C-alpha positions, 0 to 999 in steps of 0.5 A, a space after each residue: 534491431 530486427 523486426 523480431 525485436 521491434 513486435 516484441 517490445 511493440 507488443 511489450 510497451 500494449 502489455 503494460 500499458 494496459 496493467 491497472 498498475 501501469 495505466 493508472 498513475 498514483 495521486 502525487 504524493 504532494 496531494 496526499 493528505 497524510 491523515 487520510 484513512 484510504 480504504 485497504 482491501 484484504 490483501 492491503 491489509 495482508 501486505 501491512 500485516 507483512 510488512 509489520 511482521 518484516 519490522 518487529 511487530 507482531 500482526 497474528 495471521 498473515 490473514 488479510 483481516 484487521 483483527 485486534 491482533 493487527 489493530 495492536 501491531 499497528 498502534 504499536 508501530 505508531 507509537 514507537 515511531 511518533 506517527 498519530 495512534 489509531 487507523 492505517 493512514 497514508 502517514 503509516 502507510 508511509 512508513 511501512 514502505 507501502 506508499 503505493 496503497 496510499 489515496 488520494 482521499 478519505 475512504 467513504 463508510 
């Protein structure tokens, strides 16, 4: 391996290790409370909206706002798949394919 390749790999490792998504390992699944309702920022809500749409549940505009149309789509998704109907909890995030948005603890009010 040439010196240039070694330096390139070393720099890539440093950049990756400093990236928040890589530097902070998610909570192990065994430690997750599936009923916990994590705090979702606008990007998280927008992602949930996109996933709902991909699965045939119309959330309205993909605007990152958890409004009545999005809440209705979440409830319809939960009902269809036998999930607890209500908030976007960890179980719903797993079912949507967004396990990375799940949190080990519930959001504080």
